[in-house]
N, C-alpha and C positions, 0 to 999 in steps of 0.2 A: 409454423411459427407458434410460439407460446409467448404471451406477454407477462411481464412482471413489473408491477407499478408500485411506486411509493404511496404512502397514505395521503399525500397532499391532494387538495381539491383539483388542481390542474392536471396532476398525473392520473387521477381517477376518471376525470372527464375524458382524457385522451384514451384511457383503457376502454371505456365504453364505446367511443367512436371507432377505434381501430378494431376492436373485437367484432363489432357489427359488420365492418367492411371486409375484414380478412379472416375472420374466424379466430378461435383461440384454442390451439391444440393442447392435448395433454402433454405436460412437460416431458414425460418419458418417451413420447413419440416424436417430439419436435426436433427439427434440424437446427433451428436458430432460436435463441431467447432474445426477445426485444425488450429492453429495459426502459421504463418510463420514469424519469426522475432526475436526480443529480449524481454527482460523483460518489457520494456516501452510499446511496442505494445501489449504485452500480457495483461498488466494491463488496457490499454484502451479498449481492446476487452472484458475483464471481466465486466467492467462497462457498456459497450454497451449491453451485453446480460444479465444484471441483471434481475432477476425475470422471465426469459424466460425458465428456466428449462433445459438449455443446459449444457452438460459436455464439458470442454475445454481441449484440448491436444495441447501443444505447441512444435514445432520443431525449434531448434536453427538455424536461418538464419540471423546471425548478426556477426559483427566483435568484438562486446563487449562481456561481460561475459555470459549473458543469463542464469543466475543462476536457474531460474524457468522453463527452457526449457529442453526438451529431445534432445538427439543427433539426428542430421538429417541423415536419410537414406530413400531414396524413395521406397525401397523394403519392402514388407510384412507389409504394413501399417494396413491393416484390422486385421491381427493377432496380431499386437502390441496393437491395440485398444482393442481387445477382452481380452487380458491378462493384460491390464494396471490396476494399483491400483489407487483408488480415494482418494482425500484429500478434505475435506470440510473446507473452510476458511471463518471465520466471519470477516466482516469489522468493522472498527471504525466509529462511527457516531459522527458528530459534529454539534452543534447548536450554532451559534454566533450572536452577536448583534452589529450593527454599531451605530454611534452617532445619526443618524436620527430615531433610534428606530426600524428599520427594522431587521427582523430575517432571517438568512440564514442557510441552511442546506447543509451537504456534507457527502460523504462516502469515506473512505480511506482503501485500502487493506494493505498497508505497514505501513504508519505513517501519523499522523497529525502534522504539523509543524507551529510554531509561529516564525516569522522572523522580525527583525527590518526593517523599510522602509526608513530610512534615516541614516546619519552618527551617529546619537545619538543611544546609546545602548537601547535595550528594557528593560523595567522594568515591572515585572509581579508579581502578588500575586497568590499563588497556594494553592488550597484546594483539599483534597482527602476525599471523602465521608463526606463532610461537615465540615471537620476539617482542619484548617489552618496548612499547613506543611512548607511552605516557605513564610514568610511575604513579602520579597522583593528580587526577583531574578533579577540580572542584567547581561546582556550578549547580544550576537548576536541573540539568540533565544532559543527555547525549542522544543523538539519533543517528541511525545508519539507514541510508536511503538508496533505493534503486534509481537508475537513470529516469525511468518512467515516473517515479515519485518525486524527482528532484524539483519539480515545479510547485510542489505542495508545501508541507510543513518545513521541509528542508530549506526552501527558498525564503519562507517567512522568518526562519531562524538565522538567515544570513549566509546560507550555503549556496553554492553555484548550481545553475541549471546545466545539466549534462545532456548531450545528444543521445537519442535513443540507441544508436549503434556504437556508443563509446566504450562498451564493455567495462564500465566502471561502477563502483559504489562510492557514495559520499558519506563520510563520518563528520558530523557537525555538532558543535557545542550549542547547548541551549542555555543562554545567559551564562557563558563560561566566565569564571573568576580566575582560575589558575589552570594551566600555565598562562601567564600574562601574554596577551596578544595573539593567542592561538584561537582560531575560529572554526577551521575545517581542514579535512585532508581528503584528497581524491585517491581512491584505492582500486586495484584491479578487482573485477567481479569474481575472480577465482579465489580470492583470499578468504581466510577464516579468522574471525575476530572473536577474541575472548575478553570478557569484561568481568572483573571481580569487584564486589562492593566492599569498601573499607568502612569499618565501624558500623556494622549492620544494625546493631541495636539502637545506637544513638542516631544514626542517619539512615533510616529505612528507605529503600528504593523500590518502586514498582516498575514493571516492564509491560509495554503495550505492543502487541503484534497483531494487526488486523483486529478481529473480534475478541482476541484473547488478552486478558489482563491478569498478571500475577503480581501479588503484593509481597513485599519483604524478601526479595530474592537475595541470594548469596553470590551467585555467579551465573554467567550466561555465555553461550557460544552461538555465533550467528554466521551464516553463510548463504550464498544463493543456491537454491535448490533447482538445478537445471534438469532434474528428472520430472519436474512438475511444470505445466504450462497452462496459462489461461489464454484463450484466443479471442481477441477483440476485433470487431469489424468497424471500418471507417469509410465514409464517402471519400472518393479519390481526392477531392479538393480540400478535405478536412483531415487528412492523414495525421496520426499522432506524431510521427517523427517530424513532419513539416511544422506542425503546430509548436512543438518544443523548440 
């Protein structure tokens, strides 16, 4: 086991207690990464251990929700890890272009978000699998969420919560103005979404994908990267699918 704790006082206290009881292996030699903190620190840790073959088990050491974390208890950690159920999560991949022609890439576990960068509303053209679905979206922004991330920003923006095994993505308006009455669309997770920014100079838009933020984008392509997986561990009675 290697422990990865957020800077908060309660997470650091738990780190000291658990390290003393169970040891704290070198990350390169560990089988499991035990995260101490909340969802934000968990997501950062998952990105840090991408493609390293490590299973990640999170213990809630935060004053916020910690939806993707297990309840904290310093006792019987080895037994809990042995009986934990695993969930493989595939991230969204985004490729975007800026006005200078440069291409940028990013991965997001929960959602990819397009947001206006000024007081002017964002205007976007949206295609799904090469077919134009919204000629001109106007609003604060747009987000594309995985089922695992549908309980987070997507739900706060008015999007639906999707079962973990639904094989869907959700595309949700962030304070959408036009088209009138449109708030979200449920899409197959196999689809490819292309977004073009309209009036890029007057209405600059940034894209956020996990730790990656790119300002002033011209266009972007988003799809689920099924070649990449993060493995999360949950106590049987707190399984992520059941929780969702």
